[in-house]
Each structure stands twice: as C-alpha cells, then as structure tokens.
C-alpha positions in Angstrom: 17.0 -56.1 -1.4 16.9 -52.5 -2.3 17.2 -50.5 1.0 16.7 -47.1 -0.7 13.3 -45.4 -0.4 11.6 -44.3 -3.5 12.1 -40.6 -4.3 9.1 -38.5 -3.5 7.8 -36.0 -6.2 8.6 -33.2 -3.8 12.2 -34.3 -3.3 13.6 -31.7 -5.7 11.7 -28.8 -4.2 13.2 -26.4 -1.6 11.3 -27.0 1.6 11.1 -24.4 4.3 10.1 -24.6 7.9 7.0 -22.5 7.2 5.8 -24.9 4.5 5.9 -22.6 1.5 4.2 -19.5 2.9 3.3 -16.4 0.9 6.5 -14.7 2.0 8.5 -17.5 0.4 6.7 -16.9 -2.9 7.3 -13.1 -2.5 11.0 -13.5 -1.9 11.2 -15.9 -4.8 10.3 -13.1 -7.3 13.0 -11.4 -9.2 14.3 -8.1 -7.8 13.1 -6.3 -10.9 9.5 -7.6 -10.4 9.5 -6.5 -6.8 10.8 -3.0 -7.8 8.1 -2.8 -10.5 5.4 -3.6 -7.9 6.9 -0.9 -5.6 7.1 1.7 -8.3 3.7 1.0 -9.8 2.1 1.2 -6.3 4.0 4.4 -5.5 2.8 5.9 -8.8 -0.8 5.0 -7.9 -0.3 6.4 -4.4 1.0 9.7 -5.9 -2.1 9.9 -8.2 -4.4 9.1 -5.3 -3.1 12.1 -3.3 -4.6 14.4 -5.9 -8.0 12.6 -5.9 -10.8 13.5 -3.5 -10.1 12.7 0.2 -13.1 14.4 1.5 -16.5 14.6 -0.2 -19.4 16.8 0.8 -22.8 16.7 -0.8 -26.2 18.3 0.1 -29.5 18.6 -1.6 -32.8 20.3 -0.8 -35.5 22.5 -2.3 -34.7 21.4 -5.8 -31.0 22.4 -5.5 -28.0 20.2 -5.0 -24.4 20.9 -4.1 -21.3 18.7 -4.1 -17.7 19.4 -3.4 -14.5 17.5 -2.7 -11.1 18.2 -1.4 -7.9 16.4 -2.4 -5.3 14.9 0.0 -2.9 17.8 -0.2 -5.4 20.0 1.6 -4.9 18.0 4.8 -1.8 17.4 6.9 -2.3 13.6 6.5 -2.2 14.0 2.7 1.1 15.8 3.0 2.5 13.1 5.2 1.4 10.5 2.7 3.0 12.5 -0.1 6.3 12.8 1.7 6.3 9.0 2.5 5.7 8.3 -1.2 8.7 10.5 -2.2 10.9 8.9 0.5 10.0 5.4 -0.5 10.6 6.1 -4.2 13.9 7.7 -3.4 15.0 4.7 -1.3 14.0 2.3 -4.1 16.5 4.0 -6.5 19.4 4.1 -4.0 21.5 0.9 -4.1 22.3 0.6 -0.4 18.9 1.9 0.8 16.8 -0.1 -1.7 15.8 -2.7 0.9 14.2 0.0 3.1 11.8 1.3 0.5 8.9 -0.5 2.2 9.2 1.5 5.5 7.9 4.8 4.3 5.2 3.0 2.2 4.1 1.3 5.4 3.8 4.7 7.1 1.8 6.0 4.2 -0.5 2.9 4.5 -1.0 3.6 8.3 -1.7 7.3 7.7 -4.3 6.5 5.0 -5.9 3.9 7.2 -6.1 6.3 10.1 -7.7 8.8 7.9 -10.4 6.4 6.9 -11.0 5.1 10.5 -11.3 8.6 11.9 -11.8 11.2 9.1 -11.8 14.9 10.0 -15.5 15.0 9.2 -18.0 12.3 8.7 -21.7 12.8 9.0 -25.0 12.3 7.3 -28.2 14.1 8.0 -31.6 14.5 6.4 -34.7 16.3 7.4 -37.7 16.4 5.2 -36.6 17.6 1.8 -33.1 18.5 2.9 -30.2 16.1 3.1 -26.4 16.4 3.6 -23.5 14.1 3.9 -19.7 14.4 4.5 -17.3 11.5 4.3 -14.0 10.1 3.0 -13.6 10.4 -0.8 -12.4 7.6 -3.1 -8.8 9.0 -3.2 -8.1 7.9 0.3 -9.3 4.3 -0.4 -7.1 4.2 -3.5 -4.2 5.4 -1.4 -4.7 2.5 1.1 -4.6 0.0 -1.8 -1.5 1.6 -3.4 0.4 2.0 -0.1 -0.4 -1.6 0.8 1.0 -2.8 -2.6 4.2 -0.7 -2.1 4.6 -2.1 1.5 4.2 -5.7 0.4 6.6 -5.1 -2.6 9.1 -3.4 -0.2 8.8 -6.2 2.3 9.6 -8.7 -0.4 12.5 -6.7 -1.6 13.8 -6.3 2.0 13.6 -10.1 2.7 15.2 -10.9 -0.7 18.1 -8.6 -0.3 18.5 -9.6 3.4 18.7 -13.3 2.3 21.2 -12.5 -0.5 23.5 -10.6 1.9 23.2 -13.3 4.5 24.1 -16.1 2.1 27.2 -14.2 0.8 28.8 -13.9 4.2 
C-alpha cells in the first residue's frame, strides 16, 4: 500500500497565513517596479499641484466668468509639494528608500482633507444669475497620485523589511 498522499496542485506555491492577500502580491513585485510606481505617482502628484485646486464660475445677464487657482496658492498645496519632494528624495537614498511612502501618505491625507472641507464650496442661483465655487480637478488628481505613491511606498517598505529580516 502506498501511504503517501497525492500532491496537491498548490503544493509548490508559497502559502501565507493571510491566504495570498493583495499585500503579498505587492511585496512580490520587483523593487524596480515598486520604485517606478512611486516615481510615476510622484511625477503625477507634482503636475497636479500646478492644476486648478479651486474653481470659480458665474454667469448672468449674458455674461459669464470663470477662474481657477492652482495648489501652490494655498497652504495645503505647499504641504503637498513638500511631501512630494521629501518622498522623492527618500526614494533615491539607499538607507531611507523604504520610508518613501510616509510623506506620500501625508500628501494623500492633505489632498483628501482639502476635498472633504475645501476653503470655499458653494453654489447659488437666482433668476438669470448663477455662481459656483468648488474644488478643481487638480486636487482629485493629487489624491489619485498620492494614493499610488503611498501604495508603492508601502510595498517597497514591506519588501525591504522582509529582505533585511531574512538576512539576519
């Protein structure tokens, strides 16, 4: 009699206690891929700071007016800019590379706070006159970009943490 159990098709796969979560897939990516995700997201974040963060429009009496202000005109835009620079700097430094997601997470939080409670958000209309003030598309783009940099930075952090943990 053969006492051995047949090998399962999953027998050669690395099983984790979390059952193969998204973080496992993220840490399985090569370091260069994670860095490209971080750098691409930071580039998009940098571009988004110069896009409209506040848009104003009004119309009435046959006339219309529209204006927008970029992120650097507000304190929150400057915080996002400095977080972007810090995260990019960390990603190029060998011993600080694993911490590049921290400033990106702060930039994500700042952009999200701006959308949740913008400095001005209103809409009004009366007869032939209407006006609206709200967040511009640059701030939404910054949220997406900062989220990408944060996820890439988290993957890089976990990957480098696992590599240093397995070497000791």
